[in-house]
C-alpha positions, -999 to +999 in steps of 0.1 A: +151+411+257+148+412+220+139+447+203+106+450+190+098+459+149+066+463+135+060+454+100+034+473+081+036+461+045+035+422+035+073+408+032+084+376+015+085+348+038+120+343+044+123+378+053+097+378+078+114+348+091+149+366+094+133+393+114+112+368+138+149+350+145+162+380+160+135+406+168+102+407+184+079+411+153+042+424+151+030+419+116+004+440+096-001+432+057-013+468+053-029+495+075-070+503+074-092+518+093-101+489+112-062+479+126-051+515+129-059+511+166-037+482+171-012+500+150-008+526+164-008+505+198+021+485+188+040+512+178+043+525+212+069+496+219+085+496+187+122+499+181+122+495+143+094+499+119+095+486+082+068+491+053+057+513+029+025+534+014+017+548+044+020+586+055+038+585+088+029+614+105+049+633+134+021+628+159+021+590+147+058+586+158+053+608+185+038+574+198+068+557+195+091+569+223+116+536+218+118+544+184+152+539+165+148+533+127+124+535+100+131+516+070+109+524+041+102+498+013+106+529-016+132+550-025+109+581-023+104+595+017+078+620+009+056+600+037+082+611+062+091+643+074+129+643+076+131+674+096+112+658+122+137+623+118+166+651+125+154+663+156+146+633+171+177+617+160+164+588+141+171+568+112+149+568+081+165+543+056+151+538+023+160+517-008+176+537-037+195+521-068+177+486-068+147+500-085+160+523-115+161+496-144+125+485-138+111+520-130+129+533-162+114+505-178+077+518-173+089+551-181+101+541-213+069+519-219+043+549-214+064+566-241+056+546-262+021+529-254+010+568-254+029+581-283+014+551-304-019+547-285-014+510-279-040+509-248-068+526-268-065+506-301-057+474-282-093+481-270-105+497-303-095+455-316-114+440-286-143+458-290-150+450-323-143+482-338-114+470-363-134+466-396-107+471-421-074+490-425-071+521-401-071+553-415-059+585-397-083+588-373-059+555-357-027+570-364-001+576-337+032+592-330+069+584-342+093+582-312+121+573-326+142+605-333+119+629-312+134+651-285+132+637-251+132+666-222+139+649-187+130+674-157+157+654-133+182+631-142+193+615-114+199+578-112+165+568-128+166+596-152+200+585-166+185+552-173+157+567-193+182+585-210+205+555-217+173+539-233+160+569-253+198+575-267+209+539-278+175+525-285+156+552-300+181+579-314+167+608-292+184+638-284+183+644-248+175+675-231+174+676-189+171+701-163+186+692-130+198+712-097+231+704-111+248+695-148+250+657-155+284+655-167+283+621-175+250+621-195+262+648-217+293+630-223+277+594-227+245+601-243+249+639-257+227+654-236+223+687-232+214+709-197+188+735-208+165+756-187+135+739-176+112+766-201+136+761-227+131+720-222+092+724-221+089+745-252+113+722-271+106+685-261+084+663-279+085+637-249+082+659-214+092+631-187+089+643-150+117+627-128+120+643-097+112+635-056+082+656-044+096+683-016+081+709-007+102+729-034+087+703-060+052+705-051+026+715-081+058+726-100+041+718-132+012+740-137-009+759-161+019+781-172+042+750-178+017+731-202+014+761-224+047+764-228+044+725-245+043+722-278+006+709-287+021+677-301+039+675-269+034+642-245+036+644-211+050+615-187+050+613-150+060+582-127+079+602-101+047+616-078+015+630-085+015+659-064+044+674-084+015+686-109-011+707-108-036+681-114-064+700-125-042+720-147-029+689-168-065+678-169-074+710-184-046+710-213-054+675-222-090+685-224-084+715-242-055+696-263-029+721-250-009+693-253-012+657-272-015+631-247+003+622-208+012+588-198+005+584-159+019+563-132+012+585-104-015+606-092-027+635-066-047+610-053-042+571-052-058+550-062-073+572-088-109+579-079-136+568-101-147+603-107-117+614-120-119+632-154-085+615-164-105+579-165-127+595-195-098+607-217-088+589-248-054+609-246-043+595-213-025+561-206-031+555-165-016+530-148-018+521-110+018+529-100+035+502-108+068+517-116+090+493-096+063+466-095+083+434-108+088+402-087+127+410-090+127+445-082+103+440-048+126+413-039+153+433-041+137+464-025+124+445+002+157+429+010+177+461+016+148+477+035+152+447+056+193+450+055+184+488+065+165+475+096+188+450+106+220+471+107+203+503+123+187+483+155+222+465+156+238+501+161+257+491+130+261+519+096+229+522+076+242+524+040+211+540+025+200+566+050+176+593+040+178+613+076 
């Protein structure tokens, strides 16, 4: 009898076919209020699940007594309770590595478009407001040679640092759980305290996973330590930041601007003050959203799932 797999995010056709060749597969494009009861019913017989962007509560997983592995099409695993997985002896697989470069490109794009006010001024042109040579009211800030502060220096942080150092001559400050000898040797990165990084950086870039320890790590105190000319970049997880404190800092110009790909609530609510601030660039969580990268993530997630269900070693385990 085939093992049963529940897919809760659309996969490329050839990957769906690969799963269907070996397993009994139930497909959901995404989970909505309308199909949630059917999804929960399908979990009851599932040996494996694969998808993304859905909080998988312990109560939901309690209803999946046959479950062996959950494979998430993401590097972040904050949608799951890792302690629960360990307690039940379940495998949680994820997709690190394959999205590093695409996400680093997004972060660098946020740095550039926020500093040079690209989105704001493109709309200025489209609105017919460009009547002659621009003046100081439309000027942006330099990026080349400015100090980049990275809170977190893992795989994605290192990819951002390489771009900044080699492409833009930016001195690199970083704060991490441990020193990164490679970044120091190859990029001249300097390990500093978090407070020193906040105070000295022209661009403060948040590069951390969401954990109980990092949730709301950046708040009013931290924004108060930054330069008034500083630009804050977040493409990690929205809940690492106290969003109300960030909005207050942007409104008061305690910091110069922010480039954001993630938010406390996603999609961003229509009444969010962030949508009305000219010094904010807001993106719809596109960090890894390229055709090539999402394909590679799906390929890896399926490989993880298949290995786990076959009883083989799973190369990319978070639990």
